[in-house]
N, C-alpha and C positions, 0 to 999 in steps of 0.2 A: 176669609178673614181670620177665623179661629186657627186654621192650619198655619197661616203665616205667623201669627202670634206664638203658637206652640213651637214652631221651628225656631223662632227668635229666642224664646226662653231656653230651649235646649241648647242652642248654639252658645248662648251666654253662659249657661252652666258648664258646658264643655270647655269654654275658654277659661273660666274661673278655676276649674279643677286643674287644667294644664298649667295655668300660671302658678298655682300653689305647688304643683309637682316640680316644676323646673326652677322657679324663682322665689317661692315663698319661704317662710321660716321652716327649717328642717326639710330642705328640699332634697332632690336626688343626689346632687353633688355633695351635700353634707353627709349623706348616707355612705357614699363611696369613701370620703375622707375618714369617716368613723370606722369603716371596715379596715382600712389600711392601718389606722392607729391601733385598733384592737389586735390585729395580727402582729404588729411590732411589739405591743405590750405582752402578748403571749410568748413571743420568742424571748424577750428579756426576762420574763418570769421563769421560763424554762431554764435559761442560763443561770439565773440566781438560785433556782431550786437545786440544780446540780452542785453549785458551790456550797449551798447549805448542807446538802447530803454529805459532801466531803468533810465539812467541818464537824458535823455530827459524828461521822465515823472516826474522825481524829479524836474528838472528845471521849468517845466510848473507849477507844484504844488507850488513851492517856489514863482513864480511870481504871481500866482493867489490867494493864501491863506496864511494868516499869521499864521494859526495853525501849519503848517509844520515847519516854522521858530522857533516857540515857542517850539515845540516838540524836534527839533534838539538841540536847546540851552539847554533845560532841560536835555536831555539824554547825550549829549556829553560834556557839559561844567558845568553841575550842577547848572544852574541858577534857582533862585526862585523869585517869584513875591513879590512885596512890601506887607507887612502885612500878609505874608504867614509863616507858621511854618514848619520847616523841621525836620523830624524825621529820624534817621538812626538806623536801627536794625542790631545788630552785633550778628552773630551766633558763639557760642563758642564750 
């Protein structure tokens, strides 16, 4: 009688633990989704970190050298120096 009761209690505990593992709050499938989300977030953070590093390098270059400012002004805004001649070549 005691053995049957003990077996029933252990079987009930086993079923309860398995139910919690597979279907309960914070179950196995939630863990898998969380791992995927974490990996995607790490990849996005890596991309953003590279972009930030490029921006920091550009800021340092702008602070230290005037050549970068001149290059940006020429390429983005079309600035030319005094006494310089600008030639525009048009392909037809």
